[in-house]
mmCIF file of the N, C-alpha and C atoms, coordinates in Angstrom:
data_MODEL
# 
_entry.id   MODEL 
# 
loop_
_atom_site.group_PDB 
_atom_site.id 
_atom_site.type_symbol 
_atom_site.label_atom_id 
_atom_site.label_alt_id 
_atom_site.label_comp_id 
_atom_site.label_asym_id 
_atom_site.label_entity_id 
_atom_site.label_seq_id 
_atom_site.pdbx_PDB_ins_code 
_atom_site.Cartn_x 
_atom_site.Cartn_y 
_atom_site.Cartn_z 
_atom_site.occupancy 
_atom_site.B_iso_or_equiv 
_atom_site.pdbx_formal_charge 
_atom_site.auth_seq_id 
_atom_site.auth_comp_id 
_atom_site.auth_asym_id 
_atom_site.auth_atom_id 
_atom_site.pdbx_PDB_model_num 
ATOM 1   N N  . MET A 1 1  ? 6.809   -5.875  -4.575  1.00 0.00 ? 1  MET A N  1 
ATOM 2   C CA . MET A 1 1  ? 5.738   -6.460  -3.446  1.00 0.00 ? 1  MET A CA 1 
ATOM 3   C C  . MET A 1 1  ? 5.288   -7.719  -2.546  1.00 0.00 ? 1  MET A C  1 
ATOM 4   N N  . ARG A 1 2  ? 6.065   -8.477  -3.345  1.00 0.00 ? 2  ARG A N  1 
ATOM 5   C CA . ARG A 1 2  ? 5.929   -9.961  -2.414  1.00 0.00 ? 2  ARG A CA 1 
ATOM 6   C C  . ARG A 1 2  ? 6.676   -9.412  -1.048  1.00 0.00 ? 2  ARG A C  1 
ATOM 7   N N  . LEU A 1 3  ? 7.934   -9.484  -0.575  1.00 0.00 ? 3  LEU A N  1 
ATOM 8   C CA . LEU A 1 3  ? 8.682   -8.597  0.154   1.00 0.00 ? 3  LEU A CA 1 
ATOM 9   C C  . LEU A 1 3  ? 7.179   -7.616  0.675   1.00 0.00 ? 3  LEU A C  1 
ATOM 10  N N  . ALA A 1 4  ? 7.016   -7.068  0.627   1.00 0.00 ? 4  ALA A N  1 
ATOM 11  C CA . ALA A 1 4  ? 5.300   -6.134  1.265   1.00 0.00 ? 4  ALA A CA 1 
ATOM 12  C C  . ALA A 1 4  ? 4.414   -7.474  1.579   1.00 0.00 ? 4  ALA A C  1 
ATOM 13  N N  . GLU A 1 5  ? 4.175   -7.920  1.123   1.00 0.00 ? 5  GLU A N  1 
ATOM 14  C CA . GLU A 1 5  ? 2.694   -9.336  1.133   1.00 0.00 ? 5  GLU A CA 1 
ATOM 15  C C  . GLU A 1 5  ? 3.386   -10.424 2.098   1.00 0.00 ? 5  GLU A C  1 
ATOM 16  N N  . ILE A 1 6  ? 5.030   -10.574 2.177   1.00 0.00 ? 6  ILE A N  1 
ATOM 17  C CA . ILE A 1 6  ? 5.430   -11.512 3.210   1.00 0.00 ? 6  ILE A CA 1 
ATOM 18  C C  . ILE A 1 6  ? 5.102   -10.428 4.934   1.00 0.00 ? 6  ILE A C  1 
ATOM 19  N N  . TYR A 1 7  ? 5.323   -9.894  4.579   1.00 0.00 ? 7  TYR A N  1 
ATOM 20  C CA . TYR A 1 7  ? 5.675   -8.831  6.426   1.00 0.00 ? 7  TYR A CA 1 
ATOM 21  C C  . TYR A 1 7  ? 4.055   -8.089  6.315   1.00 0.00 ? 7  TYR A C  1 
ATOM 22  N N  . GLU A 1 8  ? 3.064   -7.843  5.412   1.00 0.00 ? 8  GLU A N  1 
ATOM 23  C CA . GLU A 1 8  ? 1.767   -8.589  6.009   1.00 0.00 ? 8  GLU A CA 1 
ATOM 24  C C  . GLU A 1 8  ? 1.499   -9.597  6.774   1.00 0.00 ? 8  GLU A C  1 
ATOM 25  N N  . ASN A 1 9  ? 1.169   -10.005 6.327   1.00 0.00 ? 9  ASN A N  1 
ATOM 26  C CA . ASN A 1 9  ? 0.881   -11.637 6.518   1.00 0.00 ? 9  ASN A CA 1 
ATOM 27  C C  . ASN A 1 9  ? 1.248   -12.220 7.519   1.00 0.00 ? 9  ASN A C  1 
ATOM 28  N N  . TYR A 1 10 ? 2.422   -12.236 7.701   1.00 0.00 ? 10 TYR A N  1 
ATOM 29  C CA . TYR A 1 10 ? 3.510   -13.012 8.284   1.00 0.00 ? 10 TYR A CA 1 
ATOM 30  C C  . TYR A 1 10 ? 4.450   -12.437 9.407   1.00 0.00 ? 10 TYR A C  1 
ATOM 31  N N  . ALA A 1 11 ? 4.344   -12.929 10.846  1.00 0.00 ? 11 ALA A N  1 
ATOM 32  C CA . ALA A 1 11 ? 4.804   -12.428 12.049  1.00 0.00 ? 11 ALA A CA 1 
ATOM 33  C C  . ALA A 1 11 ? 6.624   -12.465 11.325  1.00 0.00 ? 11 ALA A C  1 
ATOM 34  N N  . VAL A 1 12 ? 7.170   -11.972 11.135  1.00 0.00 ? 12 VAL A N  1 
ATOM 35  C CA . VAL A 1 12 ? 8.507   -11.824 10.669  1.00 0.00 ? 12 VAL A CA 1 
ATOM 36  C C  . VAL A 1 12 ? 9.336   -10.877 12.158  1.00 0.00 ? 12 VAL A C  1 
ATOM 37  N N  . THR A 1 13 ? 9.139   -9.864  12.353  1.00 0.00 ? 13 THR A N  1 
ATOM 38  C CA . THR A 1 13 ? 9.878   -9.319  13.544  1.00 0.00 ? 13 THR A CA 1 
ATOM 39  C C  . THR A 1 13 ? 9.341   -9.403  14.438  1.00 0.00 ? 13 THR A C  1 
ATOM 40  N N  . ASP A 1 14 ? 9.703   -9.011  15.722  1.00 0.00 ? 14 ASP A N  1 
ATOM 41  C CA . ASP A 1 14 ? 8.715   -9.474  17.236  1.00 0.00 ? 14 ASP A CA 1 
ATOM 42  C C  . ASP A 1 14 ? 7.551   -8.565  17.511  1.00 0.00 ? 14 ASP A C  1 
ATOM 43  N N  . SER A 1 15 ? 7.362   -7.673  16.224  1.00 0.00 ? 15 SER A N  1 
ATOM 44  C CA . SER A 1 15 ? 5.917   -6.966  16.943  1.00 0.00 ? 15 SER A CA 1 
ATOM 45  C C  . SER A 1 15 ? 4.894   -6.204  15.459  1.00 0.00 ? 15 SER A C  1 
ATOM 46  N N  . ARG A 1 16 ? 4.321   -6.792  15.193  1.00 0.00 ? 16 ARG A N  1 
ATOM 47  C CA . ARG A 1 16 ? 2.840   -6.817  14.114  1.00 0.00 ? 16 ARG A CA 1 
ATOM 48  C C  . ARG A 1 16 ? 3.132   -5.122  14.079  1.00 0.00 ? 16 ARG A C  1 
ATOM 49  N N  . GLU A 1 17 ? 3.106   -4.401  14.486  1.00 0.00 ? 17 GLU A N  1 
ATOM 50  C CA . GLU A 1 17 ? 3.544   -2.470  13.898  1.00 0.00 ? 17 GLU A CA 1 
ATOM 51  C C  . GLU A 1 17 ? 4.883   -2.641  13.112  1.00 0.00 ? 17 GLU A C  1 
ATOM 52  N N  . LYS A 1 18 ? 5.741   -3.310  13.612  1.00 0.00 ? 18 LYS A N  1 
ATOM 53  C CA . LYS A 1 18 ? 7.082   -3.232  12.858  1.00 0.00 ? 18 LYS A CA 1 
ATOM 54  C C  . LYS A 1 18 ? 7.112   -3.988  11.226  1.00 0.00 ? 18 LYS A C  1 
ATOM 55  N N  . ASP A 1 19 ? 6.610   -4.985  11.684  1.00 0.00 ? 19 ASP A N  1 
ATOM 56  C CA . ASP A 1 19 ? 6.319   -6.140  10.041  1.00 0.00 ? 19 ASP A CA 1 
ATOM 57  C C  . ASP A 1 19 ? 5.030   -5.131  8.826   1.00 0.00 ? 19 ASP A C  1 
ATOM 58  N N  . LEU A 1 20 ? 4.398   -4.313  9.642   1.00 0.00 ? 20 LEU A N  1 
ATOM 59  C CA . LEU A 1 20 ? 3.639   -3.002  8.486   1.00 0.00 ? 20 LEU A CA 1 
ATOM 60  C C  . LEU A 1 20 ? 4.197   -2.520  8.403   1.00 0.00 ? 20 LEU A C  1 
ATOM 61  N N  . GLU A 1 21 ? 4.491   -1.739  9.248   1.00 0.00 ? 21 GLU A N  1 
ATOM 62  C CA . GLU A 1 21 ? 6.018   -0.637  8.908   1.00 0.00 ? 21 GLU A CA 1 
ATOM 63  C C  . GLU A 1 21 ? 6.517   -1.064  7.732   1.00 0.00 ? 21 GLU A C  1 
ATOM 64  N N  . GLU A 1 22 ? 7.146   -2.222  7.650   1.00 0.00 ? 22 GLU A N  1 
ATOM 65  C CA . GLU A 1 22 ? 8.244   -2.758  6.980   1.00 0.00 ? 22 GLU A CA 1 
ATOM 66  C C  . GLU A 1 22 ? 7.258   -2.943  5.158   1.00 0.00 ? 22 GLU A C  1 
ATOM 67  N N  . ALA A 1 23 ? 6.055   -3.285  5.671   1.00 0.00 ? 23 ALA A N  1 
ATOM 68  C CA . ALA A 1 23 ? 4.865   -3.777  4.503   1.00 0.00 ? 23 ALA A CA 1 
ATOM 69  C C  . ALA A 1 23 ? 5.068   -2.557  3.355   1.00 0.00 ? 23 ALA A C  1 
ATOM 70  N N  . ILE A 1 24 ? 4.723   -1.320  4.733   1.00 0.00 ? 24 ILE A N  1 
ATOM 71  C CA . ILE A 1 24 ? 4.092   -0.206  3.413   1.00 0.00 ? 24 ILE A CA 1 
ATOM 72  C C  . ILE A 1 24 ? 5.481   0.155   3.165   1.00 0.00 ? 24 ILE A C  1 
ATOM 73  N N  . ARG A 1 25 ? 6.711   0.325   4.248   1.00 0.00 ? 25 ARG A N  1 
ATOM 74  C CA . ARG A 1 25 ? 8.131   1.201   3.142   1.00 0.00 ? 25 ARG A CA 1 
ATOM 75  C C  . ARG A 1 25 ? 8.177   -0.015  1.812   1.00 0.00 ? 25 ARG A C  1 
ATOM 76  N N  . CYS A 1 26 ? 7.939   -1.068  2.428   1.00 0.00 ? 26 CYS A N  1 
ATOM 77  C CA . CYS A 1 26 ? 8.327   -1.883  0.476   1.00 0.00 ? 26 CYS A CA 1 
ATOM 78  C C  . CYS A 1 26 ? 6.695   -1.438  0.005   1.00 0.00 ? 26 CYS A C  1 
ATOM 79  N N  . MET A 1 27 ? 6.010   -1.565  0.368   1.00 0.00 ? 27 MET A N  1 
ATOM 80  C CA . MET A 1 27 ? 4.656   -0.777  -0.661  1.00 0.00 ? 27 MET A CA 1 
ATOM 81  C C  . MET A 1 27 ? 5.051   0.125   -1.043  1.00 0.00 ? 27 MET A C  1 
ATOM 82  N N  . GLU A 1 28 ? 5.896   1.163   -0.518  1.00 0.00 ? 28 GLU A N  1 
ATOM 83  C CA . GLU A 1 28 ? 5.966   2.734   -1.169  1.00 0.00 ? 28 GLU A CA 1 
ATOM 84  C C  . GLU A 1 28 ? 7.214   2.451   -1.860  1.00 0.00 ? 28 GLU A C  1 
ATOM 85  N N  . GLU A 1 29 ? 7.628   1.770   -2.125  1.00 0.00 ? 29 GLU A N  1 
ATOM 86  C CA . GLU A 1 29 ? 8.848   1.293   -3.023  1.00 0.00 ? 29 GLU A CA 1 
ATOM 87  C C  . GLU A 1 29 ? 8.284   0.926   -4.636  1.00 0.00 ? 29 GLU A C  1 
ATOM 88  N N  . CYS A 1 30 ? 7.828   0.214   -3.954  1.00 0.00 ? 30 CYS A N  1 
ATOM 89  C CA . CYS A 1 30 ? 6.524   -1.013  -5.118  1.00 0.00 ? 30 CYS A CA 1 
ATOM 90  C C  . CYS A 1 30 ? 5.656   0.957   -5.689  1.00 0.00 ? 30 CYS A C  1 
ATOM 91  N N  . VAL A 1 31 ? 5.275   1.387   -5.265  1.00 0.00 ? 31 VAL A N  1 
ATOM 92  C CA . VAL A 1 31 ? 4.436   2.707   -6.141  1.00 0.00 ? 31 VAL A CA 1 
ATOM 93  C C  . VAL A 1 31 ? 5.454   3.539   -6.633  1.00 0.00 ? 31 VAL A C  1 
ATOM 94  N N  . LYS A 1 32 ? 6.551   3.599   -6.595  1.00 0.00 ? 32 LYS A N  1 
ATOM 95  C CA . LYS A 1 32 ? 7.598   4.570   -6.734  1.00 0.00 ? 32 LYS A CA 1 
ATOM 96  C C  . LYS A 1 32 ? 8.109   3.735   -8.207  1.00 0.00 ? 32 LYS A C  1 
ATOM 97  N N  . ARG A 1 33 ? 8.288   2.504   -8.185  1.00 0.00 ? 33 ARG A N  1 
ATOM 98  C CA . ARG A 1 33 ? 8.753   2.291   -9.763  1.00 0.00 ? 33 ARG A CA 1 
ATOM 99  C C  . ARG A 1 33 ? 7.682   1.690   -10.634 1.00 0.00 ? 33 ARG A C  1 
ATOM 100 N N  . ASP A 1 34 ? 6.660   1.397   -10.206 1.00 0.00 ? 34 ASP A N  1 
ATOM 101 C CA . ASP A 1 34 ? 5.054   1.433   -11.281 1.00 0.00 ? 34 ASP A CA 1 
ATOM 102 C C  . ASP A 1 34 ? 4.233   2.497   -11.047 1.00 0.00 ? 34 ASP A C  1 
ATOM 103 N N  . GLY A 1 35 ? 3.039   2.683   -9.562  1.00 0.00 ? 35 GLY A N  1 
ATOM 104 C CA . GLY A 1 35 ? 2.427   3.477   -10.162 1.00 0.00 ? 35 GLY A CA 1 
ATOM 105 C C  . GLY A 1 35 ? 1.248   3.340   -9.920  1.00 0.00 ? 35 GLY A C  1 
ATOM 106 N N  . SER A 1 36 ? 0.873   2.487   -10.150 1.00 0.00 ? 36 SER A N  1 
ATOM 107 C CA . SER A 1 36 ? -0.328  1.660   -10.695 1.00 0.00 ? 36 SER A CA 1 
ATOM 108 C C  . SER A 1 36 ? -1.411  1.793   -9.679  1.00 0.00 ? 36 SER A C  1 
ATOM 109 N N  . TRP A 1 37 ? -2.666  2.045   -10.165 1.00 0.00 ? 37 TRP A N  1 
ATOM 110 C CA . TRP A 1 37 ? -3.943  2.061   -9.251  1.00 0.00 ? 37 TRP A CA 1 
ATOM 111 C C  . TRP A 1 37 ? -3.897  0.964   -8.399  1.00 0.00 ? 37 TRP A C  1 
ATOM 112 N N  . SER A 1 38 ? -3.909  0.125   -8.834  1.00 0.00 ? 38 SER A N  1 
ATOM 113 C CA . SER A 1 38 ? -3.727  -1.040  -7.966  1.00 0.00 ? 38 SER A CA 1 
ATOM 114 C C  . SER A 1 38 ? -2.559  -1.410  -6.411  1.00 0.00 ? 38 SER A C  1 
ATOM 115 N N  . LEU A 1 39 ? -1.140  -0.437  -6.740  1.00 0.00 ? 39 LEU A N  1 
ATOM 116 C CA . LEU A 1 39 ? -0.681  -0.712  -6.104  1.00 0.00 ? 39 LEU A CA 1 
ATOM 117 C C  . LEU A 1 39 ? -0.779  0.465   -5.247  1.00 0.00 ? 39 LEU A C  1 
ATOM 118 N N  . TRP A 1 40 ? -1.602  1.471   -5.598  1.00 0.00 ? 40 TRP A N  1 
ATOM 119 C CA . TRP A 1 40 ? -1.748  2.824   -4.983  1.00 0.00 ? 40 TRP A CA 1 
ATOM 120 C C  . TRP A 1 40 ? -3.451  2.115   -3.405  1.00 0.00 ? 40 TRP A C  1 
ATOM 121 N N  . LYS A 1 41 ? -4.121  1.130   -4.236  1.00 0.00 ? 41 LYS A N  1 
ATOM 122 C CA . LYS A 1 41 ? -5.042  0.686   -3.555  1.00 0.00 ? 41 LYS A CA 1 
ATOM 123 C C  . LYS A 1 41 ? -4.404  -0.490  -2.299  1.00 0.00 ? 41 LYS A C  1 
ATOM 124 N N  . ARG A 1 42 ? -3.541  -1.380  -2.929  1.00 0.00 ? 42 ARG A N  1 
ATOM 125 C CA . ARG A 1 42 ? -3.031  -1.770  -1.673  1.00 0.00 ? 42 ARG A CA 1 
ATOM 126 C C  . ARG A 1 42 ? -2.457  -1.548  -0.717  1.00 0.00 ? 42 ARG A C  1 
ATOM 127 N N  . LEU A 1 43 ? -1.528  -0.169  -1.031  1.00 0.00 ? 43 LEU A N  1 
ATOM 128 C CA . LEU A 1 43 ? -0.881  1.166   -0.273  1.00 0.00 ? 43 LEU A CA 1 
ATOM 129 C C  . LEU A 1 43 ? -1.837  0.841   0.921   1.00 0.00 ? 43 LEU A C  1 
ATOM 130 N N  . GLY A 1 44 ? -3.019  1.524   0.473   1.00 0.00 ? 44 GLY A N  1 
ATOM 131 C CA . GLY A 1 44 ? -4.209  2.238   0.864   1.00 0.00 ? 44 GLY A CA 1 
ATOM 132 C C  . GLY A 1 44 ? -4.439  1.200   2.069   1.00 0.00 ? 44 GLY A C  1 
ATOM 133 N N  . ASP A 1 45 ? -4.820  -0.158  1.991   1.00 0.00 ? 45 ASP A N  1 
ATOM 134 C CA . ASP A 1 45 ? -5.249  -1.464  2.788   1.00 0.00 ? 45 ASP A CA 1 
ATOM 135 C C  . ASP A 1 45 ? -3.792  -1.313  3.894   1.00 0.00 ? 45 ASP A C  1 
ATOM 136 N N  . LEU A 1 46 ? -3.174  -1.364  3.433   1.00 0.00 ? 46 LEU A N  1 
ATOM 137 C CA . LEU A 1 46 ? -1.819  -1.472  4.546   1.00 0.00 ? 46 LEU A CA 1 
ATOM 138 C C  . LEU A 1 46 ? -1.986  -0.230  5.130   1.00 0.00 ? 46 LEU A C  1 
ATOM 139 N N  . TYR A 1 47 ? -2.096  0.797   5.412   1.00 0.00 ? 47 TYR A N  1 
ATOM 140 C CA . TYR A 1 47 ? -2.440  2.210   6.050   1.00 0.00 ? 47 TYR A CA 1 
ATOM 141 C C  . TYR A 1 47 ? -3.975  2.055   6.895   1.00 0.00 ? 47 TYR A C  1 
ATOM 142 N N  . PHE A 1 48 ? -4.333  1.456   6.160   1.00 0.00 ? 48 PHE A N  1 
ATOM 143 C CA . PHE A 1 48 ? -6.050  0.873   6.779   1.00 0.00 ? 48 PHE A CA 1 
ATOM 144 C C  . PHE A 1 48 ? -5.652  0.073   7.861   1.00 0.00 ? 48 PHE A C  1 
ATOM 145 N N  . LYS A 1 49 ? -5.097  -1.632  7.624   1.00 0.00 ? 49 LYS A N  1 
ATOM 146 C CA . LYS A 1 49 ? -4.696  -2.174  8.832   1.00 0.00 ? 49 LYS A CA 1 
ATOM 147 C C  . LYS A 1 49 ? -3.815  -1.298  9.646   1.00 0.00 ? 49 LYS A C  1 
ATOM 148 N N  . LYS A 1 50 ? -2.779  -0.788  9.661   1.00 0.00 ? 50 LYS A N  1 
ATOM 149 C CA . LYS A 1 50 ? -1.880  0.244   10.259  1.00 0.00 ? 50 LYS A CA 1 
ATOM 150 C C  . LYS A 1 50 ? -3.132  0.844   11.196  1.00 0.00 ? 50 LYS A C  1 
ATOM 151 N N  . GLY A 1 51 ? -3.920  1.794   10.822  1.00 0.00 ? 51 GLY A N  1 
ATOM 152 C CA . GLY A 1 51 ? -5.137  2.768   11.613  1.00 0.00 ? 51 GLY A CA 1 
ATOM 153 C C  . GLY A 1 51 ? -4.334  4.133   11.052  1.00 0.00 ? 51 GLY A C  1 
ATOM 154 N N  . ASP A 1 52 ? -3.749  5.137   9.888   1.00 0.00 ? 52 ASP A N  1 
ATOM 155 C CA . ASP A 1 52 ? -3.529  5.859   9.401   1.00 0.00 ? 52 ASP A CA 1 
ATOM 156 C C  . ASP A 1 52 ? -4.544  5.894   8.209   1.00 0.00 ? 52 ASP A C  1 
ATOM 157 N N  . ARG A 1 53 ? -5.735  6.664   8.782   1.00 0.00 ? 53 ARG A N  1 
ATOM 158 C CA . ARG A 1 53 ? -7.027  7.292   8.162   1.00 0.00 ? 53 ARG A CA 1 
ATOM 159 C C  . ARG A 1 53 ? -6.560  8.152   7.297   1.00 0.00 ? 53 ARG A C  1 
ATOM 160 N N  . GLU A 1 54 ? -5.321  9.452   7.173   1.00 0.00 ? 54 GLU A N  1 
ATOM 161 C CA . GLU A 1 54 ? -5.271  10.042  6.354   1.00 0.00 ? 54 GLU A CA 1 
ATOM 162 C C  . GLU A 1 54 ? -4.692  9.413   5.294   1.00 0.00 ? 54 GLU A C  1 
ATOM 163 N N  . LYS A 1 55 ? -3.500  8.755   5.231   1.00 0.00 ? 55 LYS A N  1 
ATOM 164 C CA . LYS A 1 55 ? -2.560  8.260   4.397   1.00 0.00 ? 55 LYS A CA 1 
ATOM 165 C C  . LYS A 1 55 ? -3.489  6.952   3.862   1.00 0.00 ? 55 LYS A C  1 
ATOM 166 N N  . MET A 1 56 ? -4.253  6.740   4.558   1.00 0.00 ? 56 MET A N  1 
ATOM 167 C CA . MET A 1 56 ? -5.391  5.488   3.517   1.00 0.00 ? 56 MET A CA 1 
ATOM 168 C C  . MET A 1 56 ? -6.241  5.945   2.909   1.00 0.00 ? 56 MET A C  1 
ATOM 169 N N  . LEU A 1 57 ? -6.499  7.762   2.756   1.00 0.00 ? 57 LEU A N  1 
ATOM 170 C CA . LEU A 1 57 ? -7.562  8.029   2.342   1.00 0.00 ? 57 LEU A CA 1 
ATOM 171 C C  . LEU A 1 57 ? -7.017  8.887   0.949   1.00 0.00 ? 57 LEU A C  1 
ATOM 172 N N  . GLU A 1 58 ? -5.389  9.637   0.801   1.00 0.00 ? 58 GLU A N  1 
ATOM 173 C CA . GLU A 1 58 ? -5.088  9.885   0.068   1.00 0.00 ? 58 GLU A CA 1 
ATOM 174 C C  . GLU A 1 58 ? -4.302  8.938   -1.050  1.00 0.00 ? 58 GLU A C  1 
ATOM 175 N N  . CYS A 1 59 ? -3.882  7.759   -0.835  1.00 0.00 ? 59 CYS A N  1 
ATOM 176 C CA . CYS A 1 59 ? -3.713  6.405   -1.206  1.00 0.00 ? 59 CYS A CA 1 
ATOM 177 C C  . CYS A 1 59 ? -4.955  6.080   -2.374  1.00 0.00 ? 59 CYS A C  1 
ATOM 178 N N  . TYR A 1 60 ? -5.936  6.350   -1.165  1.00 0.00 ? 60 TYR A N  1 
ATOM 179 C CA . TYR A 1 60 ? -7.251  5.078   -2.127  1.00 0.00 ? 60 TYR A CA 1 
ATOM 180 C C  . TYR A 1 60 ? -7.737  6.782   -3.079  1.00 0.00 ? 60 TYR A C  1 
ATOM 181 N N  . SER A 1 61 ? -7.746  7.767   -2.821  1.00 0.00 ? 61 SER A N  1 
ATOM 182 C CA . SER A 1 61 ? -7.663  8.660   -3.866  1.00 0.00 ? 61 SER A CA 1 
ATOM 183 C C  . SER A 1 61 ? -6.974  8.763   -4.812  1.00 0.00 ? 61 SER A C  1 
ATOM 184 N N  . LYS A 1 62 ? -5.752  7.950   -4.715  1.00 0.00 ? 62 LYS A N  1 
ATOM 185 C CA . LYS A 1 62 ? -4.447  8.050   -5.576  1.00 0.00 ? 62 LYS A CA 1 
ATOM 186 C C  . LYS A 1 62 ? -5.245  7.512   -6.771  1.00 0.00 ? 62 LYS A C  1 
ATOM 187 N N  . ALA A 1 63 ? -5.364  6.054   -6.283  1.00 0.00 ? 63 ALA A N  1 
ATOM 188 C CA . ALA A 1 63 ? -6.359  5.016   -7.209  1.00 0.00 ? 63 ALA A CA 1 
ATOM 189 C C  . ALA A 1 63 ? -6.786  5.351   -7.737  1.00 0.00 ? 63 ALA A C  1 
ATOM 190 N N  . LEU A 1 64 ? -8.266  5.548   -7.219  1.00 0.00 ? 64 LEU A N  1 
ATOM 191 C CA . LEU A 1 64 ? -9.382  6.455   -8.044  1.00 0.00 ? 64 LEU A CA 1 
ATOM 192 C C  . LEU A 1 64 ? -9.145  7.219   -9.011  1.00 0.00 ? 64 LEU A C  1 
ATOM 193 N N  . GLU A 1 65 ? -8.305  7.941   -8.555  1.00 0.00 ? 65 GLU A N  1 
ATOM 194 C CA . GLU A 1 65 ? -8.111  8.633   -9.656  1.00 0.00 ? 65 GLU A CA 1 
ATOM 195 C C  . GLU A 1 65 ? -6.850  8.091   -10.896 1.00 0.00 ? 65 GLU A C  1 
ATOM 196 N N  . ASP A 1 66 ? -6.328  7.638   -10.844 1.00 0.00 ? 66 ASP A N  1 
ATOM 197 C CA . ASP A 1 66 ? -5.187  6.551   -11.509 1.00 0.00 ? 66 ASP A CA 1 
ATOM 198 C C  . ASP A 1 66 ? -5.982  5.622   -12.496 1.00 0.00 ? 66 ASP A C  1 
ATOM 199 N N  . TYR A 1 67 ? -6.981  4.962   -11.900 1.00 0.00 ? 67 TYR A N  1 
ATOM 200 C CA . TYR A 1 67 ? -8.630  4.055   -12.324 1.00 0.00 ? 67 TYR A CA 1 
ATOM 201 C C  . TYR A 1 67 ? -9.002  4.991   -13.638 1.00 0.00 ? 67 TYR A C  1 
ATOM 202 N N  . ALA A 1 68 ? -9.592  6.240   -12.865 1.00 0.00 ? 68 ALA A N  1 
ATOM 203 C CA . ALA A 1 68 ? -10.146 6.509   -14.258 1.00 0.00 ? 68 ALA A CA 1 
ATOM 204 C C  . ALA A 1 68 ? -9.457  7.245   -15.554 1.00 0.00 ? 68 ALA A C  1 
ATOM 205 N N  . LYS A 1 69 ? -8.263  7.310   -15.062 1.00 0.00 ? 69 LYS A N  1 
ATOM 206 C CA . LYS A 1 69 ? -7.353  7.934   -16.656 1.00 0.00 ? 69 LYS A CA 1 
ATOM 207 C C  . LYS A 1 69 ? -7.352  6.212   -17.026 1.00 0.00 ? 69 LYS A C  1 
ATOM 208 N N  . SER A 1 70 ? -6.665  5.570   -16.647 1.00 0.00 ? 70 SER A N  1 
ATOM 209 C CA . SER A 1 70 ? -6.696  4.280   -17.617 1.00 0.00 ? 70 SER A CA 1 
ATOM 210 C C  . SER A 1 70 ? -8.370  3.491   -17.696 1.00 0.00 ? 70 SER A C  1 
ATOM 211 N N  . MET A 1 71 ? -9.456  3.984   -17.246 1.00 0.00 ? 71 MET A N  1 
ATOM 212 C CA . MET A 1 71 ? -10.685 3.816   -18.178 1.00 0.00 ? 71 MET A CA 1 
ATOM 213 C C  . MET A 1 71 ? -10.761 5.164   -19.801 1.00 0.00 ? 71 MET A C  1 
ATOM 214 N N  . ARG A 1 72 ? -10.054 5.653   -19.678 1.00 0.00 ? 72 ARG A N  1 
ATOM 215 C CA . ARG A 1 72 ? -10.284 7.199   -20.601 1.00 0.00 ? 72 ARG A CA 1 
ATOM 216 C C  . ARG A 1 72 ? -9.923  6.627   -21.499 1.00 0.00 ? 72 ARG A C  1 
ATOM 217 N N  . LYS A 1 73 ? -8.700  5.690   -21.241 1.00 0.00 ? 73 LYS A N  1 
ATOM 218 C CA . LYS A 1 73 ? -7.596  5.488   -22.990 1.00 0.00 ? 73 LYS A CA 1 
ATOM 219 C C  . LYS A 1 73 ? -7.844  4.660   -23.865 1.00 0.00 ? 73 LYS A C  1 
# 
């Protein structure tokens, strides 16, 4: 997750687009390992920054679904 934050917030490569894609790749790996609602939300935030509204909505929907499940427990 820290690596995703670095790519998101700092100019690591020569392209902002490459940095965001790398941040997304790192966050997707985090989601595969943990899958908590907060990570889905962060992934949605990254897709928002990238301008991919479809993927952003998918991630936010998954975050909301997982959050609702956690509140029922």
